[in-house]
matplotlib code that plots the C-alpha trace (Angstrom):
import matplotlib.pyplot as plt

x = [60.9, 63.8, 62.7, 59.4, 59.2, 56.9, 59.3, 62.2, 60.3, 59.3, 62.8, 64.4, 61.6, 63.8, 66.8, 66.9, 69.5, 69.1, 72.4, 74.7, 77.7, 79.3, 80.5, 77.0, 75.4, 77.9, 77.3, 73.6, 73.8, 76.2, 73.8, 70.9, 72.8, 73.7, 70.1, 68.8, 71.1, 70.2, 66.4, 67.0, 68.3, 64.9, 62.5, 61.1, 63.1, 61.7, 62.7, 64.1, 65.7, 66.5, 68.4, 71.1, 71.2, 69.8, 72.9, 73.5, 75.1, 77.7, 81.1, 82.9, 83.6, 83.1, 84.5, 82.1, 84.0, 81.1, 80.3, 83.8, 82.6, 83.3, 80.5, 81.0, 78.1, 77.2, 78.2, 81.9, 82.0, 82.2, 83.9, 87.4, 87.5, 86.5, 85.7, 85.8, 87.2, 90.4, 93.6, 93.7, 96.4, 94.1, 91.3, 93.6, 94.9, 91.3, 88.9, 91.8, 93.0, 89.5, 89.0, 92.5, 92.0, 88.7, 90.1, 93.1, 90.7, 90.1, 93.7, 94.2, 94.5, 90.8, 89.9, 92.6, 90.7, 87.9, 88.0, 86.8, 83.2, 83.3, 83.5, 85.7, 88.6, 92.4, 93.3, 96.8, 99.9, 102.0, 104.8, 102.3, 101.0, 104.5, 105.4, 102.1, 102.7, 106.2, 105.1, 102.1, 104.4, 106.6, 103.5, 102.5, 106.0, 106.2, 102.8, 103.4, 106.3, 104.0, 103.5, 102.3, 104.6, 102.8, 99.8, 101.6, 99.9, 101.3, 99.5, 98.7, 99.9, 98.1, 94.7, 95.2, 96.7, 93.7, 93.4, 97.2, 97.4, 94.4, 95.8, 99.2, 97.7, 95.3, 98.1, 100.3, 97.5, 96.3, 99.9, 100.3, 97.0, 97.8, 101.2, 99.8]
y = [109.3, 106.9, 106.8, 105.2, 101.5, 101.0, 102.6, 100.6, 97.3, 98.1, 99.0, 95.9, 93.4, 91.8, 91.3, 87.7, 86.8, 83.0, 82.1, 82.5, 82.5, 86.0, 85.5, 84.4, 87.4, 89.8, 88.4, 88.7, 92.3, 93.2, 91.5, 93.5, 96.7, 96.0, 95.1, 98.2, 100.5, 98.7, 99.1, 102.9, 103.1, 102.1, 103.6, 107.2, 109.7, 110.2, 113.4, 113.5, 110.1, 108.9, 105.9, 108.3, 110.4, 107.9, 106.0, 108.0, 105.2, 104.5, 105.5, 106.1, 109.2, 109.4, 111.5, 112.1, 112.9, 114.1, 116.7, 117.3, 117.0, 114.9, 113.4, 112.8, 111.2, 112.5, 109.1, 109.8, 112.8, 110.7, 107.7, 107.0, 109.7, 112.8, 113.9, 117.3, 115.5, 114.4, 116.1, 118.0, 115.7, 112.7, 114.5, 115.5, 111.9, 110.6, 112.9, 114.9, 111.7, 110.8, 114.3, 114.4, 110.9, 111.8, 115.1, 113.2, 110.9, 114.1, 113.7, 110.0, 108.1, 108.5, 111.7, 113.7, 113.2, 115.4, 119.2, 121.4, 121.2, 117.4, 117.3, 114.7, 116.8, 116.6, 119.7, 118.9, 120.2, 117.6, 117.9, 117.4, 114.2, 112.9, 113.6, 112.0, 108.8, 108.5, 108.9, 106.6, 103.9, 104.3, 103.5, 100.6, 99.2, 99.8, 98.3, 95.5, 94.3, 93.8, 90.1, 87.5, 84.6, 82.3, 82.3, 82.8, 86.2, 89.3, 92.7, 93.9, 97.5, 98.3, 97.3, 99.1, 102.2, 104.7, 103.8, 103.9, 107.3, 108.5, 107.0, 108.6, 111.9, 111.7, 111.1, 113.9, 116.4, 115.7, 116.1, 119.4, 120.8, 119.9, 121.7, 124.8]
z = [77.6, 78.4, 82.1, 81.1, 82.0, 79.0, 76.6, 77.9, 77.8, 74.2, 73.2, 74.8, 73.9, 71.2, 73.5, 74.8, 77.4, 77.9, 79.3, 82.4, 80.1, 79.9, 76.3, 75.1, 76.9, 75.3, 71.9, 72.3, 73.4, 70.5, 68.1, 69.6, 69.4, 65.7, 64.8, 66.6, 64.6, 61.4, 62.1, 62.6, 59.0, 57.5, 60.1, 59.9, 62.0, 65.5, 67.2, 69.8, 69.6, 73.1, 71.6, 70.5, 73.7, 76.3, 77.1, 80.2, 82.2, 79.5, 80.9, 77.6, 75.6, 71.8, 69.0, 66.1, 63.0, 60.9, 63.5, 64.8, 68.4, 71.4, 73.5, 77.2, 79.0, 82.5, 84.0, 83.1, 85.4, 88.5, 90.0, 88.9, 86.2, 88.2, 91.7, 93.4, 96.5, 94.9, 94.0, 90.6, 89.2, 89.6, 87.7, 85.0, 84.8, 84.7, 82.8, 81.3, 79.6, 78.3, 76.9, 75.4, 74.0, 72.2, 70.9, 69.5, 67.5, 65.4, 64.3, 64.0, 60.7, 60.0, 61.9, 60.1, 56.8, 58.1, 58.3, 61.2, 59.8, 59.7, 55.9, 54.2, 53.0, 52.5, 54.5, 55.9, 54.3, 52.5, 55.0, 57.9, 56.1, 55.7, 59.4, 60.5, 58.5, 59.8, 63.5, 63.0, 61.6, 64.6, 66.8, 64.6, 65.0, 68.8, 69.6, 67.1, 69.3, 72.2, 72.8, 75.3, 74.6, 77.1, 74.7, 71.5, 71.0, 69.3, 69.2, 65.7, 65.7, 62.5, 63.9, 67.2, 65.6, 66.0, 69.7, 70.2, 68.7, 70.8, 74.0, 73.5, 72.6, 75.6, 78.1, 76.5, 76.4, 79.9, 81.2, 79.3, 80.5, 84.1, 83.9, 82.3]

ax = plt.figure().add_subplot(projection="3d")
ax.plot(x, y, z, "-o")
ax.set_aspect("equal")
plt.show()
């Protein structure tokens, strides 16, 4: 269905790109995405929903807490992330990092609050919680010290914490998998 020109035209009819300015185009597409999701909340469910699965050119993995799954679109299994023509270490560094990153989101400051079934549940031992909080604070402090003095900018380690945890976990897990 998502290969139909008519379906695509209908889906994108409310998207208006009237500028050559990248920022304005990006804001327009973000608004369109937000409004598309908001509309889906009040419309009857349509099965199958290509909106959810049709983003085949998106080169980004996703972790879904409520289902405890990772999603990797087909487009990610090519280019800089994976190729059968390159050394194993490069594939582990590319797609291995992405997979490790997304899995680690299951154990970041939000993902850790969901059990293996995707249910909101406090399932960690108190000692594991204490250790996690200590290590997470270490990452907050470390990334909070990153600055760009020329622009007077300083990274907020608290705001970037989930991605910092996932990035560190992704690198570590890809490295461990490669060496196994």
